Backbone as CSV, one residue per row, in Angstrom:
resi,resn,N_x,N_y,N_z,CA_x,CA_y,CA_z,C_x,C_y,C_z
1,MET,37.015,-28.153,15.817,37.552,-26.816,15.447,36.743,-25.847,16.248
2,ILE,37.351,-24.885,16.618,36.745,-23.763,17.256,36.933,-22.381,16.575
3,VAL,35.690,-21.696,16.520,35.626,-20.357,15.634,35.097,-19.308,16.432
4,GLY,35.175,-18.120,15.925,34.616,-17.076,16.612,33.202,-16.540,16.248
5,THR,32.594,-15.533,16.566,31.318,-15.135,16.207,31.189,-14.810,14.784
6,THR,32.062,-14.144,14.170,31.920,-13.828,12.834,31.852,-14.887,11.820
7,GLU,32.861,-15.960,12.139,32.761,-17.145,11.224,31.579,-18.176,11.599
8,ALA,31.151,-18.119,12.772,29.878,-19.022,13.145,28.581,-18.320,12.680
9,ALA,28.554,-17.113,12.575,27.471,-16.354,12.003,27.205,-16.749,10.506
10,GLN,28.586,-16.570,9.753,28.533,-16.864,8.399,28.107,-18.166,8.091
11,ILE,28.629,-19.272,9.016,28.148,-20.771,8.622,26.638,-20.865,8.749
12,LEU,26.190,-20.236,9.908,24.799,-20.322,10.244,23.894,-19.479,9.291
13,GLU,24.435,-18.628,8.581,23.777,-17.668,7.621,22.755,-16.695,8.537
14,ILE,23.367,-16.191,9.609,22.522,-15.309,10.497,23.575,-14.107,10.790
15,SER,22.849,-13.152,11.404,23.727,-11.850,11.664,24.558,-12.242,12.873
16,THR,25.624,-11.351,13.143,26.539,-11.553,14.370,25.636,-11.130,15.510
17,ALA,24.811,-10.058,15.387,23.945,-9.696,16.439,23.055,-10.687,17.029
18,ARG,22.350,-11.359,16.190,21.482,-12.565,16.331,22.264,-13.686,17.123
19,LEU,23.624,-13.928,16.622,24.313,-15.028,17.169,24.805,-14.482,18.674
20,ARG,25.033,-13.266,18.847,25.401,-12.799,20.322,24.158,-12.944,21.122
21,VAL,22.991,-12.675,20.614,21.801,-13.090,21.443,21.667,-14.471,21.876
22,LEU,21.955,-15.333,20.819,21.836,-16.919,21.187,23.034,-17.313,22.254
23,LEU,24.092,-16.604,22.206,25.123,-16.774,22.963,24.956,-16.286,24.356
24,SER,24.250,-15.139,24.532,23.961,-14.627,25.702,22.701,-15.468,26.596
25,GLU,21.824,-16.127,25.666,20.999,-16.922,26.149,21.324,-18.367,26.520
26,GLY,22.670,-18.719,26.080,23.015,-20.093,26.310,22.685,-20.950,25.689
27,ARG,22.353,-20.776,24.287,21.635,-21.732,23.331,22.650,-22.273,22.498
28,VAL,23.932,-21.866,22.390,24.994,-22.298,21.566,25.647,-23.295,22.321
29,GLN,25.572,-24.628,21.980,26.075,-25.652,22.847,27.640,-25.620,22.898
30,GLY,28.260,-25.629,23.951,29.788,-25.697,24.246,30.452,-24.392,24.027
31,ALA,29.709,-23.284,23.809,30.441,-21.981,23.505,30.794,-21.555,24.965
32,TYR,32.014,-20.920,24.980,32.492,-20.336,26.212,33.271,-18.844,25.732
33,LYS,33.399,-18.012,26.768,33.962,-16.690,26.496,35.243,-16.736,27.243
34,THR,36.249,-16.287,26.429,37.521,-16.024,26.846,37.901,-14.496,26.720
35,GLY,37.892,-13.801,27.936,38.032,-12.365,27.902,36.856,-11.640,27.194
36,LYS,37.033,-11.071,26.068,35.910,-10.421,25.448,35.362,-11.249,24.127
37,MET,36.051,-12.314,24.033,35.717,-13.055,22.734,35.247,-14.472,23.057
38,TRP,34.237,-14.772,22.378,33.382,-16.068,22.280,34.094,-16.998,21.596
39,LEU,34.248,-18.236,21.970,34.822,-19.375,21.128,33.733,-20.348,21.018
40,ILE,33.482,-20.773,19.763,32.374,-21.575,19.409,32.727,-23.027,18.906
41,PRO,32.585,-24.152,19.377,32.998,-25.206,18.652,32.129,-25.944,17.618
42,LEU,32.664,-26.291,16.591,32.044,-26.775,15.538,31.840,-28.379,15.686
43,VAL,30.595,-28.882,15.233,30.375,-30.212,15.137,29.887,-30.525,13.808
44,ASN,30.544,-31.308,13.058,30.243,-31.640,11.733,30.202,-30.231,10.867
45,GLY,31.064,-29.528,11.149,31.096,-28.163,10.287,30.354,-27.025,10.698
46,GLU,29.402,-27.133,11.832,28.578,-26.124,12.260,28.296,-26.054,13.647
47,PRO,28.133,-24.939,14.307,27.701,-24.961,15.589,26.242,-25.600,16.004
48,ILE,26.156,-26.027,17.249,24.883,-26.630,17.487,24.121,-25.673,18.387
49,ILE,22.770,-25.245,17.808,21.976,-24.314,18.454,20.857,-24.987,18.988
50,GLU,20.446,-24.773,20.295,19.455,-25.622,21.090,18.259,-24.690,20.603
51,ARG,17.205,-25.416,20.766,15.862,-24.849,20.553,15.341,-24.059,21.634
52,GLY,14.772,-22.727,21.378,14.334,-21.924,22.550,12.952,-22.246,22.763
53,THR,12.527,-21.547,23.939,11.059,-21.757,24.202,10.410,-20.432,24.267
54,ARG,9.194,-20.380,23.994,8.314,-19.218,23.857,8.200,-18.487,25.036
55,GLY,8.334,-17.218,25.247,8.146,-16.468,26.498,9.475,-16.315,27.243
56,PRO,9.488,-15.466,28.328,10.672,-15.438,28.998,10.980,-16.717,29.861
57,ALA,12.285,-16.790,30.185,12.727,-17.911,30.938,12.403,-17.561,32.425
58,PRO,11.828,-18.573,33.383,11.724,-18.178,34.676,12.919,-17.755,35.340
59,ARG,12.843,-16.846,36.199,13.824,-16.330,37.069,14.638,-17.379,37.846
60,TRP,13.939,-18.421,38.355,14.397,-19.326,39.171,15.386,-20.547,38.554
61,ARG,15.267,-20.457,37.373,16.001,-21.412,36.637,17.443,-21.182,36.243
62,ASN,18.390,-21.481,36.968,19.785,-21.146,36.551,20.441,-22.165,35.825
63,LEU,21.116,-21.845,34.718,21.818,-22.678,33.718,23.161,-22.854,34.514
64,ARG,23.652,-24.209,34.532,24.916,-24.565,34.984,25.780,-24.448,33.702
65,LYS,26.970,-24.157,34.227,28.194,-24.174,33.028,28.665,-25.497,32.905
66,ALA,29.040,-25.887,31.702,29.541,-27.286,31.277,30.804,-27.357,32.125
67,ALA,31.053,-28.585,32.792,32.210,-29.008,33.355,33.447,-28.960,32.589
68,LYS,34.394,-28.273,32.790,35.726,-28.293,32.178,36.387,-29.668,32.690
69,THR,37.202,-30.156,31.492,37.990,-31.160,31.869,39.279,-30.783,31.866
70,ILE,40.258,-30.972,32.880,41.718,-30.583,33.027,42.558,-31.570,33.004
71,VAL,43.460,-31.493,31.972,44.475,-32.438,32.004,45.835,-31.827,32.111
72,HIS,46.647,-32.553,33.103,47.859,-32.027,33.254,49.001,-33.194,33.608
73,VAL,50.339,-32.885,33.911,51.149,-33.854,34.098,51.682,-33.736,35.542
74,ASN,51.425,-34.804,36.365,51.762,-34.925,37.799,53.297,-35.127,37.971
75,SER,53.808,-34.044,38.354,55.545,-34.001,38.461,55.888,-34.957,39.847
76,HIS,54.894,-35.007,40.779,55.276,-35.897,41.898,55.383,-37.342,41.475
77,ARG,54.417,-37.730,40.613,54.575,-39.158,40.200,55.914,-39.388,39.394
78,ILE,56.273,-38.388,38.437,57.495,-38.462,37.749,58.674,-38.647,38.631
79,ARG,58.691,-38.032,39.803,59.803,-37.949,40.692,59.763,-39.558,41.387
80,GLN,58.585,-39.916,41.663,58.402,-41.293,42.397,58.633,-42.286,41.485
81,ASN,58.419,-42.191,40.035,58.907,-43.108,39.165,60.338,-43.252,38.957
82,GLN,61.078,-42.079,39.013,62.625,-42.056,38.970,63.111,-42.867,40.076
83,LYS,62.650,-42.722,41.353,63.175,-43.377,42.417,63.003,-44.974,42.326
84,GLN,61.670,-45.332,42.097,61.496,-46.826,42.127,61.300,-47.224,40.603
85,GLN,62.088,-48.252,40.168,62.133,-48.509,38.801,61.347,-49.582,38.542
86,GLN,60.774,-50.436,39.474,60.104,-51.542,39.250,58.506,-51.338,38.793
87,GLN,57.960,-50.498,39.461,56.545,-50.179,39.287,56.444,-48.810,38.912
88,GLN,56.081,-48.473,37.653,55.905,-47.302,36.991,54.441,-46.847,37.002
89,LEU,54.261,-45.683,37.629,52.836,-45.177,37.903,52.540,-44.272,36.558
90,PRO,51.166,-44.218,36.186,50.784,-43.257,35.108,50.992,-41.703,35.579
91,VAL,51.439,-41.024,34.786,51.765,-39.590,35.309,50.696,-38.529,34.726
92,ILE,49.887,-38.805,33.819,48.946,-37.897,33.189,47.688,-37.779,33.957
93,THR,47.271,-36.744,34.618,46.121,-36.617,35.419,44.995,-35.867,34.521
94,VAL,43.705,-36.680,34.599,42.618,-36.236,33.787,41.529,-35.702,34.935
95,LYS,41.334,-34.352,35.152,40.432,-34.073,36.117,39.013,-33.654,35.648
96,THR,37.957,-34.231,35.868,36.623,-33.975,35.581,35.722,-33.725,36.856
97,GLY,35.357,-32.454,37.249,34.739,-32.251,38.364,35.636,-32.582,39.530
98,LYS,35.193,-33.421,40.545,35.961,-33.871,41.754,36.833,-35.158,41.537
99,THR,36.636,-35.729,40.467,37.561,-37.035,40.195,38.671,-36.834,39.305
100,ASN,39.681,-37.587,39.707,41.049,-37.669,39.155,41.106,-39.059,38.581
101,THR,41.542,-39.046,37.135,41.830,-40.366,36.550,43.174,-40.252,35.968
102,TYR,44.021,-41.344,36.277,45.397,-41.294,35.610,45.498,-42.287,34.463
103,GLY,46.599,-41.846,33.463,46.807,-42.633,32.431,48.035,-42.261,31.948
104,ASP,48.660,-43.154,30.831,49.871,-42.873,30.246,49.745,-41.995,29.094
105,THR,48.566,-42.325,28.017,48.240,-41.576,26.933,46.826,-41.251,26.979
106,ILE,46.520,-40.088,26.467,45.149,-39.499,26.453,44.808,-38.954,24.924
107,GLU,43.679,-38.898,24.650,43.188,-38.297,23.238,42.178,-37.465,23.576
108,ILE,42.154,-36.217,23.123,41.329,-35.188,23.218,40.350,-35.255,21.997
109,LEU,38.972,-35.680,21.982,38.304,-35.617,20.874,37.638,-34.204,20.643
110,GLY,38.352,-33.259,20.048,37.713,-32.020,19.650,38.724,-30.952,20.236
111,GLY,38.289,-29.820,20.309,39.186,-28.568,20.613,39.562,-28.498,22.087
112,CYS,40.584,-27.769,22.370,41.187,-27.709,23.668,41.986,-26.502,23.622
113,ARG,42.422,-26.043,24.855,43.409,-24.939,24.968,44.490,-25.305,25.978
114,VAL,45.601,-24.752,25.778,46.623,-24.904,26.919,46.709,-23.612,27.503
115,VAL,46.674,-23.791,28.790,46.746,-22.520,29.766,48.172,-22.525,30.652
116,TYR,48.723,-21.521,30.751,50.082,-21.190,31.470,49.668,-20.173,32.499
117,ARG,49.678,-20.251,33.831,49.457,-19.364,34.742,50.409,-19.606,35.937
118,PRO,51.605,-18.991,35.775,52.671,-19.206,36.806,52.153,-18.397,38.065
119,ASP,51.415,-17.413,38.049,51.155,-16.674,39.216,50.001,-17.212,39.917
120,LYS,49.021,-17.903,39.214,47.892,-18.401,39.745,47.783,-20.115,39.258
121,PRO,48.375,-20.853,39.965,48.429,-22.263,39.634,47.140,-22.991,40.170
122,LEU,46.884,-24.372,39.865,45.819,-24.980,40.302,45.974,-25.382,41.581
123,SER,44.954,-25.830,42.268,45.116,-26.303,43.540,46.179,-27.454,43.926
124,CYS,46.313,-28.341,42.899,47.370,-29.421,42.797,48.911,-28.781,42.577
125,GLY,49.043,-27.547,42.203,50.335,-26.922,42.038,50.727,-26.863,40.521
126,ALA,49.880,-27.357,39.650,50.217,-27.305,38.119,50.041,-25.780,37.804
127,ARG,51.134,-25.459,36.803,51.187,-24.028,36.287,50.822,-24.039,34.723
128,VAL,50.850,-25.328,34.299,50.476,-25.425,32.752,49.391,-26.537,32.773
129,TRP,48.467,-26.436,31.981,47.522,-27.521,31.856,46.623,-27.136,30.534
130,ILE,45.760,-28.386,30.181,44.980,-28.185,29.154,43.535,-28.401,29.563
131,GLU,42.737,-27.449,29.062,41.271,-27.225,29.253,40.462,-27.809,28.129
132,THR,39.557,-28.533,28.234,38.509,-28.779,27.081,37.092,-29.041,27.695
133,LEU,36.309,-28.836,26.793,34.772,-28.969,27.022,34.467,-30.487,26.492
134,ASN,35.309,-30.924,25.588,34.959,-32.273,24.796,35.276,-33.346,25.664
135,LYS,34.925,-34.491,25.018,35.339,-35.692,25.761,36.922,-36.119,25.755
136,VAL,37.240,-36.795,26.776,38.813,-37.095,26.833,38.915,-38.645,27.041
137,MET,39.546,-39.367,26.069,39.746,-40.832,26.177,41.087,-41.068,26.847
138,ILE,41.196,-42.059,27.760,42.401,-42.434,28.321,42.683,-43.719,27.805
139,VAL,43.866,-43.708,27.003,44.241,-44.986,26.338,44.964,-45.852,27.176
140,GLY,45.907,-45.453,28.136,46.683,-46.518,28.760,46.657,-46.050,30.355
């Protein structure tokens, strides 16, 4: 489940200002910003806060963003399956980083969002896709 800053602050019993400081420091695991709104995933009913260090963080240390997993349907493979009836290729594509994995059925373990961008498609041409920071299991 994914909640906003107000609900997460109530669950953690801290102020929303303190939660925004933790978010800006990158200490809330899996949280990401959509427009002006923070989306915070819950694990076992509450957000995961990483321990901080004393003193300022070194300037040379850049935090990497969590890699998004993108799931979409490959229309080229659907057309290919319609032409050849003998061998049916899996049509669901799961992209993590630079790797593509194909399957017939997937299961997303946790929150996700469906994105529709007709004016700015993915490099593969997909205009509708699913984004998640959680684990994706390919069933078939």
